Structure formats: C-alpha cells, structure tokens
MDTraj code that builds the backbone (N, CA, C; nanometers):
import mdtraj as md
import numpy as np

residues = "UNK UNK UNK UNK UNK UNK UNK UNK UNK UNK UNK UNK UNK UNK UNK UNK UNK UNK UNK UNK UNK UNK UNK UNK UNK UNK UNK UNK UNK UNK UNK UNK UNK UNK UNK UNK UNK UNK UNK UNK UNK UNK UNK UNK UNK UNK UNK UNK UNK UNK UNK UNK UNK UNK UNK UNK UNK UNK UNK UNK UNK UNK UNK UNK".split()
xyz = np.array([
    [-4.6655, -5.6768, -1.5276],
    [-4.7505, -5.5574, -1.5209],
    [-4.8707, -5.5864, -1.4309],
    [-4.9025, -5.4915, -1.3442],
    [-5.0123, -5.5096, -1.2504],
    [-5.1487, -5.5149, -1.3179],
    [-5.1630, -5.4493, -1.4330],
    [-5.2929, -5.4481, -1.4997],
    [-5.3252, -5.5834, -1.5644],
    [-5.2280, -5.6735, -1.5730],
    [-5.2490, -5.8040, -1.6343],
    [-5.2807, -5.9126, -1.5319],
    [-5.2676, -5.8822, -1.4034],
    [-5.2918, -5.9812, -1.2990],
    [-5.4182, -5.9436, -1.2208],
    [-5.5088, -6.0378, -1.2129],
    [-5.6382, -6.0150, -1.1485],
    [-5.6236, -5.9807, -1.0000],
    [-5.5212, -6.0336, -0.9361],
    [-5.5026, -6.0128, -0.7921],
    [-5.4835, -5.8655, -0.7553],
    [-5.4389, -5.7818, -0.8509],
    [-5.4155, -5.6400, -0.8229],
    [-5.5375, -5.5524, -0.8497],
    [-5.6426, -5.6088, -0.9107],
    [-5.7622, -5.5326, -0.9459],
    [-5.8684, -5.5573, -0.8391],
    [-5.9209, -5.4500, -0.7837],
    [-6.0217, -5.4595, -0.6770],
    [-6.1411, -5.3706, -0.7114],
    [-6.2583, -5.4108, -0.6661],
    [-6.3777, -5.3276, -0.6810],
    [-6.3560, -5.1997, -0.6012],
    [-6.3899, -5.0866, -0.6627],
    [-6.3708, -4.9576, -0.5990],
    [-6.2397, -4.8898, -0.6359],
    [-6.1531, -4.9591, -0.7084],
    [-6.0246, -4.9051, -0.7505],
    [-6.0429, -4.8107, -0.8686],
    [-5.9688, -4.7010, -0.8701],
    [-5.9738, -4.6062, -0.9831],
    [-5.8738, -4.6523, -1.0890],
    [-5.9233, -4.6721, -1.2123],
    [-5.8409, -4.7259, -1.3197],
    [-5.8647, -4.6502, -1.4499],
    [-5.7746, -4.6719, -1.5455],
    [-5.7933, -4.6247, -1.6830],
    [-5.8046, -4.7491, -1.7703],
    [-5.9101, -4.7570, -1.8510],
    [-5.9342, -4.8728, -1.9366],
    [-5.9364, -4.8306, -2.0822],
    [-5.9110, -4.9269, -2.1698],
    [-5.9294, -4.9040, -2.3125],
    [-6.0525, -4.9857, -2.3540],
    [-6.1488, -4.9200, -2.4172],
    [-6.2689, -4.9863, -2.4642],
    [-6.2395, -5.0550, -2.5973],
    [-6.3225, -5.1531, -2.6346],
    [-6.3029, -5.2297, -2.7573],
    [-6.2889, -5.1375, -2.8791],
    [-6.3778, -5.0400, -2.8921],
    [-6.3770, -4.9516, -3.0093],
    [-6.2587, -4.8548, -3.0092],
    [-6.1891, -4.8406, -2.8950],
    [-6.0758, -4.7481, -2.8840],
    [-5.9405, -4.8191, -2.8894],
    [-5.9392, -4.9487, -2.9166],
    [-5.8134, -5.0238, -2.9125],
    [-5.7121, -4.9719, -3.0143],
    [-5.7575, -4.9338, -3.1329],
    [-5.6646, -4.8844, -3.2354],
    [-5.6038, -4.7502, -3.1954],
    [-5.6875, -4.6603, -3.1441],
    [-5.6386, -4.5267, -3.1077],
    [-5.5685, -4.5274, -2.9717],
    [-5.6038, -4.6224, -2.8867],
    [-5.5440, -4.6293, -2.7540],
    [-5.6044, -4.5312, -2.6546],
    [-5.7202, -4.4715, -2.6901],
    [-5.7857, -4.3743, -2.6012],
    [-5.8283, -4.4430, -2.4712],
    [-5.7949, -4.3791, -2.3593],
    [-5.8256, -4.4357, -2.2276],
    [-5.9465, -4.3672, -2.1655],
    [-6.0225, -4.4442, -2.0887],
    [-6.1372, -4.3936, -2.0146],
    [-6.1129, -4.4222, -1.8671],
    [-6.1268, -4.3195, -1.7830],
    [-6.1047, -4.3368, -1.6396],
    [-6.2361, -4.3646, -1.5688],
    [-6.2266, -4.4403, -1.4603],
    [-6.3453, -4.4685, -1.3805],
    [-6.3135, -4.5578, -1.2634],
    [-6.4201, -4.5950, -1.1909],
    [-6.4111, -4.6788, -1.0719],
    [-6.4618, -4.8190, -1.1068],
    [-6.3862, -4.9222, -1.0681],
    [-6.4234, -5.0601, -1.0981],
    [-6.5503, -5.0984, -1.0217],
    [-6.6505, -5.1449, -1.0978],
    [-6.7751, -5.1956, -1.0381],
    [-6.7715, -5.3478, -1.0281],
    [-6.7210, -5.4132, -1.1338],
    [-6.7085, -5.5590, -1.1322],
    [-6.5930, -5.6020, -1.2214],
    [-6.5399, -5.7193, -1.1906],
    [-6.4283, -5.7766, -1.2664],
    [-6.4858, -5.8859, -1.3554],
    [-6.4636, -5.8746, -1.4853],
    [-6.5242, -5.9666, -1.5807],
    [-6.4314, -6.0800, -1.6242],
    [-6.3010, -6.0629, -1.6115],
    [-6.2057, -6.1684, -1.6471],
    [-6.1986, -6.2687, -1.5330],
    [-6.2191, -6.3964, -1.5647],
    [-6.2163, -6.5002, -1.4608],
    [-6.0763, -6.5532, -1.4341],
    [-5.9908, -6.5537, -1.5361],
    [-5.8565, -6.6091, -1.5179],
    [-5.7708, -6.5134, -1.4346],
    [-5.6641, -6.5637, -1.3795],
    [-5.5760, -6.4844, -1.2946],
    [-5.4853, -6.3903, -1.3711],
    [-5.4709, -6.4145, -1.5034],
    [-5.3803, -6.3338, -1.5854],
    [-5.4387, -6.3183, -1.7253],
    [-5.4229, -6.2009, -1.7842],
    [-5.4587, -6.1794, -1.9243],
    [-5.3560, -6.0850, -1.9853],
    [-5.2954, -6.1223, -2.1000],
    [-5.1864, -6.0425, -2.1569],
    [-5.2271, -5.9017, -2.2010],
    [-5.3551, -5.8795, -2.2295],
    [-5.4009, -5.7475, -2.2750],
    [-5.4636, -5.6646, -2.1634],
    [-5.4651, -5.7177, -2.0422],
    [-5.5250, -5.6470, -1.9290],
    [-5.6522, -5.7147, -1.8834],
    [-5.6839, -5.6992, -1.7573],
    [-5.8040, -5.7582, -1.6983],
    [-5.9258, -5.6779, -1.7428],
    [-6.0306, -5.7477, -1.7872],
    [-6.1526, -5.6799, -1.8326],
    [-6.2413, -5.6488, -1.7125],
    [-6.2871, -5.5240, -1.7046],
    [-6.3711, -5.4789, -1.5928],
    [-6.4898, -5.3975, -1.6441],
    [-6.5894, -5.3835, -1.5596],
    [-6.7012, -5.2915, -1.5845],
    [-6.6880, -5.1777, -1.4840],
    [-6.6927, -5.0550, -1.5333],
    [-6.6843, -4.9372, -1.4471],
    [-6.8224, -4.9002, -1.3958],
    [-6.8279, -4.8118, -1.2958],
    [-6.9554, -4.7738, -1.2342],
    [-7.0504, -4.7051, -1.3323],
    [-6.9963, -4.6456, -1.4408],
    [-7.0830, -4.5812, -1.5401],
    [-7.1277, -4.6787, -1.6494],
    [-7.0909, -4.8075, -1.6368],
    [-7.1329, -4.9092, -1.7323],
    [-7.0308, -4.9386, -1.8412],
    [-6.9247, -4.8609, -1.8481],
    [-6.8196, -4.8817, -1.9481],
    [-6.7488, -5.0143, -1.9220],
    [-6.7245, -5.0910, -2.0300],
    [-6.6497, -5.2159, -2.0200],
    [-6.5201, -5.2003, -2.0978],
    [-6.4094, -5.2394, -2.0366],
    [-6.2805, -5.2304, -2.1051],
    [-6.1734, -5.3051, -2.0293],
    [-6.0557, -5.3077, -2.0887],
    [-5.9412, -5.3748, -2.0263],
    [-5.8541, -5.2717, -1.9548],
    [-5.8159, -5.3047, -1.8323],
    [-5.7367, -5.2141, -1.7494],
    [-5.5991, -5.1938, -1.8122],
    [-5.5629, -5.0675, -1.8332],
    [-5.4306, -5.0313, -1.8844],
    [-5.3467, -4.9628, -1.7776],
    [-5.4121, -4.8936, -1.6830],
    [-5.3398, -4.8265, -1.5746],
    [-5.4229, -4.8347, -1.4475],
    [-5.3536, -4.8490, -1.3366],
    [-5.4172, -4.8380, -1.2049],
    [-5.3816, -4.6989, -1.1530],
    [-5.4828, -4.6184, -1.1228],
    [-5.4628, -4.4809, -1.0797],
    [-5.4766, -4.4704, -0.9289],
    [-5.4157, -4.3690, -0.8695],
    [-5.4258, -4.3459, -0.7243],
    [-5.5405, -4.2530, -0.6926],
])
top = md.Topology()
chain = top.add_chain()
for i, resn in enumerate(residues, 1):
    res = top.add_residue(resn, chain, resSeq=i)
    for name in ("N", "CA", "C"):
        top.add_atom(name, md.element.get_by_symbol(name[0]), res)
traj = md.Trajectory(xyz[None], top)
C-alpha cells in the first residue's frame, strides 16, 4: 500500500488521514501535507503527517 511507504508521501500532496481520536470510527480528514512526521521508510498503519491546518494523522488515502 502506498500510504504505508514514506517514499510515496510528499509535501504538498492531497491526502486523507485518520486522526488518533477517530481511529475507532475510521473518520477521515482531507488536507494538504505540510510535514512528514514518520522517520522510518515504512509503517504498517500509515505514514504520520501534519496537514496545513495543523491536523496530525496517519495517511489512509492519497488523493488526486
């Protein structure tokens, strides 16, 4: 899955993330990547990012 590999996540990319408090419900938040917070090249739950509005979450979908 592309959302689990850091190489596919770029600053400025439009993504849908799940925030920590929304993990049970699976509610997604859309936004633009401001910074990448996961240092490793792979994470099984998705790469953690900060969006331009300050939201922090793990990438679940890469949007066009």
